[in-house]
C-alpha positions as CSV (number, residue, x, y, z in Angstrom):
1,M,-95.4,-37.3,45.5
2,E,-96.1,-36.2,48.7
3,F,-93.9,-33.0,48.8
4,E,-95.4,-31.6,45.4
5,A,-98.9,-32.3,47.3
6,E,-97.9,-30.2,50.6
7,F,-96.3,-27.9,48.5
8,S,-99.3,-27.2,46.1
9,Q,-101.4,-26.4,49.6
10,V,-99.4,-24.0,50.2
11,P,-101.4,-20.2,49.8
12,S,-100.3,-18.1,47.2
13,S,-100.7,-15.1,49.0
14,S,-97.6,-16.1,51.0
15,F,-95.4,-14.9,48.7
16,P,-94.7,-11.4,47.9
17,L,-95.6,-10.9,44.2
18,E,-95.4,-7.3,43.6
19,I,-91.2,-6.9,45.1
20,N,-90.6,-3.5,43.2
21,S,-93.4,-1.6,44.4
22,P,-92.8,1.0,47.8
23,A,-95.4,-0.3,49.7
24,N,-94.3,-3.7,49.7
25,A,-90.5,-2.8,50.0
26,L,-91.8,-0.9,53.3
27,N,-94.0,-3.6,54.6
28,R,-91.5,-6.6,53.7
29,P,-88.9,-7.6,56.4
30,P,-85.6,-6.7,55.6
31,D,-83.4,-9.7,53.5
32,Y,-79.6,-9.5,55.5
33,Y,-79.1,-11.7,52.0
34,F,-79.7,-8.5,49.7
35,V,-78.5,-5.4,52.0
36,T,-75.4,-3.7,50.8
37,T,-73.9,-0.7,52.4
38,F,-72.7,2.0,51.2
39,E,-69.1,1.4,52.3
40,D,-69.0,-1.7,51.3
41,E,-69.8,-0.3,47.7
42,D,-66.9,2.3,47.7
43,E,-64.5,-0.8,49.3
44,A,-65.5,-2.9,46.3
45,D,-64.9,0.1,43.6
46,E,-61.9,0.6,45.5
47,S,-60.3,-2.7,44.9
48,L,-61.9,-3.2,41.5
49,S,-59.5,-0.1,40.3
50,N,-56.8,-1.1,42.3
51,S,-57.0,-4.6,40.7
52,H,-57.2,-2.8,37.3
53,Q,-54.3,-0.6,37.7
54,T,-51.9,-3.6,38.8
55,S,-53.1,-5.5,36.0
56,K,-52.3,-2.8,33.8
57,R,-48.9,-2.3,35.7
58,V,-48.2,-6.3,35.0
59,S,-49.6,-5.9,31.6
60,T,-47.2,-3.0,30.5
61,T,-43.8,-4.6,32.8
62,S,-44.5,-7.3,30.4
63,Q,-44.4,-5.3,27.2
64,E,-41.3,-3.7,28.4
65,D,-39.7,-6.9,29.2
66,A,-40.6,-8.0,25.8
67,L,-39.4,-5.1,23.9
68,R,-36.2,-5.3,25.9
69,A,-35.7,-9.1,25.0
70,V,-36.4,-8.4,20.9
71,H,-33.7,-5.6,21.2
72,G,-31.2,-7.7,22.6
73,Q,-31.8,-10.3,20.2
74,L,-31.5,-7.6,17.4
75,N,-28.3,-6.5,18.9
76,N,-26.9,-9.8,19.3
77,L,-28.1,-10.9,15.8
78,T,-26.6,-7.2,14.1
79,A,-23.1,-8.2,16.0
80,E,-23.4,-11.5,14.3
81,N,-23.7,-10.1,11.1
82,L,-20.9,-7.4,11.6
83,S,-18.8,-10.7,12.5
84,L,-19.4,-12.3,9.6
85,N,-19.3,-9.8,7.1
86,D,-15.8,-8.5,8.7
87,K,-14.9,-12.2,8.4
88,L,-16.1,-12.2,4.7
89,L,-13.9,-9.2,4.0
90,R,-11.0,-10.8,5.7
91,Q,-11.0,-14.0,3.5
92,A,-11.8,-12.3,0.3
93,D,-8.4,-9.9,0.6
94,E,-6.4,-13.2,1.5
95,L,-7.8,-14.9,-1.0
96,S,-6.8,-11.9,-3.7
97,D,-3.6,-11.7,-2.1
98,A,-2.8,-15.1,-2.8
99,R,-3.7,-14.9,-5.9
100,A,-1.3,-12.2,-6.4
101,Q,1.2,-13.8,-4.6
102,L,0.5,-17.0,-7.1
103,H,0.7,-14.7,-9.8
104,A,4.2,-12.9,-9.0
105,C,5.6,-16.0,-8.2
106,S,5.1,-18.6,-11.0
107,D,5.7,-18.4,-14.7
108,A,2.3,-19.7,-15.1
109,E,-0.5,-16.9,-16.0
110,V,-3.2,-16.8,-13.3
111,I,-6.1,-17.8,-14.1
112,R,-8.0,-14.4,-15.5
113,L,-11.7,-13.3,-14.8
114,E,-12.8,-12.7,-18.4
115,S,-15.6,-13.3,-20.3
116,L,-17.0,-17.3,-21.0
117,H,-17.7,-16.9,-24.5
118,K,-14.8,-17.5,-27.2
119,Q,-12.8,-14.3,-28.1
120,V,-14.1,-12.9,-31.5
121,E,-12.3,-10.1,-33.2
122,H,-14.3,-6.7,-33.5
123,T,-13.4,-3.5,-34.9
124,A,-12.5,-2.1,-32.0
125,L,-15.2,0.2,-31.2
126,L,-16.8,0.4,-28.0
127,E,-20.3,2.2,-27.6
128,V,-20.8,4.1,-24.3
129,V,-24.4,4.7,-23.5
130,N,-24.1,6.0,-20.1
131,V,-21.0,7.8,-19.8
132,P,-21.2,8.8,-16.2
133,E,-22.0,5.1,-15.2
134,F,-19.3,3.7,-17.2
135,A,-16.5,6.3,-16.1
136,R,-17.7,5.3,-12.3
137,I,-17.3,1.3,-13.0
138,I,-14.2,1.1,-14.9
139,I,-12.3,4.1,-12.4
140,S,-14.2,4.7,-9.2
141,D,-15.4,1.0,-8.4
142,F,-12.6,-0.7,-10.1
143,K,-10.5,-2.5,-7.1
144,P,-7.1,-3.1,-7.1
145,R,-8.0,-6.7,-6.1
146,L,-9.7,-7.3,-9.3
147,A,-7.2,-5.7,-11.5
148,K,-5.0,-8.2,-10.6
149,L,-6.9,-10.8,-12.0
150,L,-7.8,-9.4,-15.3
151,T,-6.0,-8.2,-18.5
152,K,-3.1,-5.5,-17.1
153,S,-4.4,-1.6,-18.2
154,L,-8.0,-3.1,-19.4
155,P,-9.4,0.2,-18.4
156,S,-7.0,2.1,-20.6
157,Y,-7.6,0.1,-23.6
158,L,-11.7,0.8,-22.7
159,I,-11.3,4.4,-22.8
160,L,-9.0,4.1,-26.1
161,C,-11.9,2.8,-28.1
162,S,-14.4,4.2,-26.7
163,F,-12.3,7.8,-28.0
164,R,-12.1,5.5,-31.3
165,F,-15.7,4.9,-31.5
166,Y,-16.7,9.4,-31.3
167,D,-13.9,9.8,-33.6
168,Q,-15.8,7.7,-36.2
169,A,-19.0,9.1,-35.6
170,K,-17.6,12.4,-35.8
171,D,-19.3,13.4,-32.2
172,E,-16.5,15.8,-30.8
173,A,-19.7,16.6,-27.6
174,Q,-19.8,13.1,-26.8
175,R,-15.8,12.7,-26.5
176,T,-15.9,15.6,-25.0
177,S,-17.9,14.3,-22.3
178,L,-16.3,11.3,-21.8
179,F,-12.7,12.8,-21.3
180,S,-14.4,15.1,-18.4
181,A,-16.4,11.9,-17.0
182,V,-13.0,9.9,-16.9
183,H,-10.7,13.2,-15.9
184,A,-12.9,13.8,-12.7
185,N,-13.2,10.1,-11.7
186,F,-9.4,10.0,-11.9
187,K,-8.9,12.9,-9.7
188,D,-11.4,12.0,-6.9
189,T,-9.9,8.6,-7.7
190,V,-6.4,9.4,-6.5
191,S,-6.4,12.4,-4.6
192,T,-9.1,10.9,-1.6
193,S,-6.7,7.4,-1.5
194,H,-3.9,6.6,0.5
195,D,-3.9,3.1,-0.6
196,I,-0.6,1.8,-2.1
197,D,-2.4,-0.4,-4.5
198,V,-5.2,2.3,-5.6
199,V,-2.3,5.2,-6.4
200,T,0.0,2.7,-8.3
201,L,-3.0,1.3,-10.3
202,W,-4.0,4.7,-11.7
203,F,-0.4,5.4,-12.1
204,V,0.3,2.9,-14.4
205,N,-3.3,3.1,-16.5
206,Q,-2.6,6.7,-16.8
207,W,0.7,6.0,-18.2
208,K,-0.3,3.5,-20.5
209,L,-3.3,5.6,-21.9
210,C,-1.1,8.5,-22.6
211,N,1.2,6.2,-24.5
212,L,-1.5,4.8,-26.6
213,L,-3.1,8.0,-27.6
214,R,0.4,8.6,-28.9
215,Q,0.3,5.3,-30.5
216,Y,-2.7,5.8,-32.0
217,A,-4.0,9.6,-31.9
218,G,-0.4,10.7,-32.7
219,D,0.8,13.4,-34.8
220,D,2.9,13.0,-38.1
221,G,5.5,15.2,-36.2
222,N,6.5,12.3,-34.2
223,P,7.4,9.4,-36.1
224,E,8.6,7.2,-33.4
225,W,4.8,6.7,-31.9
226,I,3.9,4.6,-35.0
227,A,7.1,3.2,-36.4
228,L,6.3,0.0,-34.9
229,N,2.6,-0.1,-35.7
230,T,1.3,-2.8,-37.3
231,A,-1.1,-2.7,-40.1
232,K,-4.3,-3.4,-38.2
233,Q,-3.0,-1.1,-35.5
234,N,-2.6,2.2,-38.2
235,S,-6.2,1.6,-38.9
236,H,-7.3,1.9,-35.7
237,R,-6.0,5.3,-35.6
238,I,-7.6,8.4,-34.4
239,N,-7.8,10.8,-37.6
240,N,-10.9,13.5,-36.9
241,Y,-9.8,14.9,-33.9
242,D,-6.5,16.4,-32.2
243,M,-6.1,14.4,-29.3
244,T,-3.0,16.8,-27.7
245,P,-5.0,18.1,-25.1
246,I,-6.3,14.7,-23.6
247,R,-2.9,14.1,-23.3
248,E,-1.9,17.2,-21.8
249,Q,-4.1,17.0,-19.2
250,L,-3.4,13.3,-18.5
251,K,0.3,14.2,-18.0
252,L,-0.7,16.6,-15.0
253,R,-2.5,13.3,-13.7
254,I,0.4,11.4,-14.2
255,E,2.4,13.4,-12.5
256,E,0.0,14.0,-9.5
257,C,-0.1,10.2,-9.3
258,Y,3.9,9.9,-8.9
259,Q,4.3,13.0,-6.3
260,K,1.3,11.1,-4.1
261,L,3.1,7.8,-4.5
262,M,6.9,8.8,-4.2
263,K,6.3,11.5,-1.3
264,K,3.2,10.6,0.7
265,I,3.7,6.4,0.5
266,I,7.2,5.5,-0.7
267,E,9.6,7.9,1.3
268,P,7.7,7.9,4.6
269,N,8.6,3.8,4.5
270,L,11.8,4.0,2.9
271,T,13.6,6.3,4.7
272,P,13.6,4.7,8.2
273,K,14.9,1.7,6.4
274,I,17.7,3.1,4.7
275,V,20.4,3.9,7.3
276,P,19.7,0.2,9.5
277,A,20.2,-1.3,5.9
278,I,23.2,0.4,4.4
279,L,25.3,1.8,7.5
280,Q,24.6,-0.3,10.1
281,H,23.7,-3.7,9.0
282,E,26.3,-6.6,9.5
283,S,26.7,-9.7,7.2
284,S,28.7,-11.6,10.0
285,S,25.9,-11.5,12.7
286,D,24.1,-14.3,10.8
287,I,27.1,-16.5,11.5
288,T,27.4,-14.9,14.6
289,L,23.4,-15.6,15.7
290,A,23.9,-18.8,15.0
291,T,26.8,-20.1,17.0
292,G,24.7,-17.9,19.7
293,T,27.3,-15.6,20.5
294,A,26.3,-12.1,20.7
295,Q,27.7,-9.3,18.9
296,K,26.7,-5.3,18.7
297,N,24.6,-4.7,15.8
298,G,23.8,-0.5,15.5
299,N,20.0,-1.1,14.7
300,G,19.7,-3.5,17.3
301,N,17.6,-5.7,14.9
302,G,20.2,-8.2,13.9
303,P,20.7,-9.1,9.8
304,K,16.9,-7.8,9.0
305,G,18.4,-4.2,8.1
306,L,19.6,-4.9,4.8
307,K,16.8,-7.8,4.4
308,D,13.6,-5.3,5.3
309,L,15.3,-2.7,2.7
310,L,14.9,-5.5,-0.3
311,N,11.7,-7.1,0.9
312,F,10.4,-3.4,0.9
313,L,11.8,-2.7,-2.5
314,D,10.2,-6.2,-3.8
315,S,7.1,-5.2,-2.3
316,I,7.3,-1.9,-5.0
317,Y,8.3,-3.7,-8.1
318,N,5.5,-6.5,-7.5
319,K,3.0,-4.2,-7.2
320,L,4.2,-2.3,-10.5
321,Q,4.5,-5.7,-12.5
322,I,1.4,-6.7,-11.6
323,F,-1.0,-3.8,-13.1
324,G,1.1,-3.5,-16.0
325,G,4.1,-1.0,-15.4
326,D,6.8,-0.9,-18.3
327,S,10.4,-0.2,-18.0
328,V,10.1,3.9,-18.3
329,L,7.6,3.9,-15.4
330,I,9.4,1.3,-12.9
331,G,12.7,2.7,-13.7
332,Q,12.0,6.1,-13.0
333,V,10.7,5.2,-9.8
334,F,13.3,2.9,-8.7
335,H,15.9,5.6,-10.1
336,Q,14.1,8.3,-7.2
337,I,14.5,5.7,-4.3
338,C,18.3,4.9,-5.6
339,Q,19.0,8.5,-5.5
340,W,17.3,8.9,-1.7
341,T,19.0,6.1,-0.4
342,C,22.5,7.3,-2.0
343,S,21.7,10.4,-0.4
344,L,20.7,10.0,2.6
345,A,23.5,7.5,3.8
346,L,26.2,9.9,2.2
347,N,24.9,12.6,4.1
348,H,25.2,10.8,7.1
349,M,28.7,8.9,6.8
350,M,29.9,12.5,5.9
351,F,29.0,13.9,9.8
352,R,29.6,10.5,12.1
353,K,33.4,9.3,13.0
354,E,31.9,5.8,14.0
355,L,31.5,4.9,10.1
356,C,34.5,6.3,8.4
357,N,37.0,3.9,9.1
358,F,38.2,0.6,7.3
359,E,35.8,-2.2,9.0
360,K,32.8,-0.2,8.6
361,A,33.6,0.9,5.3
362,V,33.8,-2.8,4.3
363,Q,30.5,-3.3,5.4
364,I,28.8,-0.7,3.7
365,K,30.5,-1.7,0.6
366,H,29.1,-5.2,1.2
367,N,25.5,-3.8,2.0
368,V,25.8,-1.3,-1.0
369,S,26.8,-4.0,-3.3
370,E,23.5,-6.3,-1.9
371,T,21.5,-3.5,-3.2
372,Q,22.7,-3.2,-7.0
373,S,22.7,-7.4,-7.4
374,W,19.0,-7.0,-6.3
375,L,18.7,-3.9,-9.1
376,Y,20.5,-6.2,-11.2
377,Q,18.6,-9.5,-11.2
378,K,15.3,-7.3,-11.6
379,G,16.7,-5.6,-14.9
380,L,17.6,-2.5,-13.7
381,G,21.3,-2.8,-13.8
382,E,21.4,0.8,-15.0
383,M,20.2,2.2,-11.6
384,R,23.1,0.8,-10.2
385,E,25.4,3.9,-10.9
386,T,23.1,6.0,-9.2
387,L,24.7,4.1,-5.7
388,E,28.4,4.5,-7.1
389,P,28.8,7.5,-4.7
390,L,28.2,5.9,-1.5
391,V,30.9,2.8,-3.4
392,Q,33.4,5.8,-3.8
393,A,32.9,6.9,-0.3
394,C,33.9,3.3,1.1
395,H,36.5,3.1,-1.8
396,L,37.9,6.6,-0.3
397,L,38.4,4.9,3.5
398,M,39.4,2.3,2.2
399,S,42.2,3.1,0.0
400,R,45.6,4.7,0.5
401,K,45.3,8.6,1.5
402,D,47.8,10.0,-1.2
403,E,46.7,13.2,-2.9
404,E,46.9,11.0,-6.6
405,T,44.8,8.2,-5.6
406,I,42.3,10.7,-3.5
407,C,42.1,13.2,-6.9
408,G,42.0,10.4,-9.5
409,E,38.8,8.5,-10.6
410,L,38.3,7.0,-7.0
411,T,36.2,10.1,-5.6
412,S,35.0,11.0,-9.4
413,K,31.1,11.0,-8.7
414,L,32.0,12.7,-5.2
415,K,32.6,16.8,-5.0
416,P,35.4,18.4,-3.6
417,R,33.8,19.0,0.2
418,Q,32.3,15.8,0.3
419,V,35.5,14.1,0.3
420,V,37.6,16.6,2.7
421,A,34.1,16.2,4.8
422,I,34.5,12.1,4.8
423,L,38.6,13.0,5.3
424,Q,38.1,14.7,8.4
425,H,36.0,12.2,10.4
426,Y,38.1,9.4,9.2
427,D,39.3,7.4,12.2
428,P,42.4,5.5,11.6
429,S,42.1,1.7,12.6
430,D,45.5,0.7,14.1
431,D,48.7,2.9,15.6
432,F,50.8,2.3,12.3
433,E,48.0,4.6,10.3
434,E,49.1,8.3,10.7
435,P,46.0,10.7,11.1
436,I,45.8,12.9,8.3
437,R,47.1,16.4,8.3
438,P,45.4,19.6,7.6
439,D,47.5,20.7,5.4
440,F,47.2,17.8,3.4
441,L,43.3,18.4,3.4
442,I,44.0,22.2,2.0
443,K,45.9,20.3,-1.1
444,V,43.4,17.9,-1.5
445,Q,40.4,20.3,-1.9
446,R,42.3,22.6,-3.8
447,R,43.0,20.0,-6.8
448,L,39.3,18.7,-6.3
449,N,37.9,22.4,-7.0
450,E,40.3,22.5,-9.9
451,R,39.1,19.5,-11.3
452,A,35.5,20.2,-10.8
453,A,35.5,23.9,-12.2
454,A,37.1,22.3,-15.5
455,N,34.0,19.7,-15.3
456,G,31.6,23.0,-14.7
457,E,30.5,21.2,-11.3
458,S,29.8,23.5,-8.0
459,T,32.8,23.4,-5.8
460,E,30.4,24.4,-2.9
461,T,28.3,21.7,-2.6
462,L,28.1,19.6,0.4
463,I,24.4,18.0,1.9
464,E,23.2,15.7,-0.9
465,K,19.0,16.5,-1.5
466,G,17.6,13.9,0.2
467,T,13.9,14.5,0.1
468,Y,13.9,16.4,-3.3
469,L,11.7,14.5,-5.8
470,T,12.6,14.7,-9.5
471,P,9.7,15.4,-11.4
472,F,8.6,12.5,-13.3
473,D,10.1,12.6,-17.3
474,S,6.5,11.8,-19.6
475,S,8.7,12.2,-22.9
476,P,9.9,9.1,-23.3
477,F,7.6,7.0,-25.5
478,V,6.7,3.1,-24.9
479,Y,5.1,0.8,-27.7
480,C,2.1,-1.3,-26.7
481,D,1.4,-4.5,-28.8
482,F,-1.7,-5.3,-27.2
483,K,-4.3,-6.2,-29.8
484,L,-7.2,-3.9,-29.7
485,E,-9.8,-6.5,-32.2
486,T,-8.9,-9.0,-29.3
487,L,-10.3,-7.0,-25.7
488,S,-13.5,-7.9,-24.5
489,L,-15.5,-6.7,-21.4
490,P,-15.0,-9.1,-18.4
491,S,-19.0,-10.4,-17.2
492,C,-17.8,-9.4,-13.4
493,L,-17.5,-5.5,-14.4
494,H,-21.5,-5.7,-15.3
495,L,-20.7,-3.4,-18.1
496,E,-23.0,-4.8,-20.7
497,K,-25.9,-1.9,-19.7
498,V,-23.7,0.8,-20.2
499,C,-21.5,0.2,-23.2
500,R,-20.8,-2.4,-26.2
501,L,-18.2,-3.8,-28.3
502,L,-19.4,-3.0,-32.4
């Protein structure tokens, strides 16, 4: 209260009321609390600007760090995703290989990825509503690992049923369009792939389709094509259009597949195995290695030479079987393999002195016999004849060296110059056997030339055509007993939007 009273007695004129007036500003003493120089203002502005730049720089740096952190996380996630994807693909391949091996080694039929509904017989007519997509799904996107689990030669049956539909509808334009799409996919798939499974799959399917078009659309001039048909199969025949041009185009694609399979895939892998397996492999090395003693082996691989060759032949045979290859197709493939094997091995024997002795002849004959035994076990016994020149070359080195023996049935599969070349390089095994005299070789060659001339054979042939490929013989016909009316569309192919069975 005393303070309020004292404060109330202070005269009001002592406070400057008009602060902003110029006069009062001049008369009023300076207020040092409110005085600011221009230098201070400049410094304040500069410090404020620096603080803004610093804060801006800090914010920019923090954004860059955050972006780098985000990019790093994205890179890590991408790498992890790719790693998981590769692992998934490897596991899928391992699973498909395991199923294929199970199918090849077991007598029980492997589980097939067919439709889950009960099979119902139909008219074996396949209506295709989207031809390009249909051709893409059953050819370009039809992978070998899936083909191993489905009906053998499924694409061939589907194409035949679609041809039957257009034959019933008498729609030649759509039939031509379908074959054009199928033909283009056949050609592109085989030409762009170097995978033995892909080439083998379409080699088998095109050969199957060619035979189906004979069986269901053959001319009356070939009664063999329809001789075994049932009444139901005859009712499914294509009657309105001539399928000969389509069959001729298929033969060209079959030859293309055969050439690529044999020359580009099989021959490069087969050739390095022939000499180690047939000429250098020593069966006694198995016993030698077991006893811990060392024995010289020509290829340096111990007992693996012949085993590698037979394993390679097994793999080719199993692939042809899994994809539905018939006896004609498999026979021609292995006839060519045996021909290459015999030619290359015989060419080496004629010009290598270390191979032309009694001991080596015994071992080579054993290796050839093992290969012939494998052929017999696979039902390819007729192919053993192709290796007979090698057997006779071994018998020539192991037998008595007299004129009657050499010029008889012992060398019936060998050419005159081949017999002379082997005898010229013959190395006697002991001192009791005399070297072959030049005059004896002249007599032998004269008699062999007379025999060759009487049989209409050439007397000048020496080197076998080791790399020659005999064209595929598409003239034999192979009957198929598959019932088209039981065919189903596997749900895994997602064909329900492009075609339907009627």
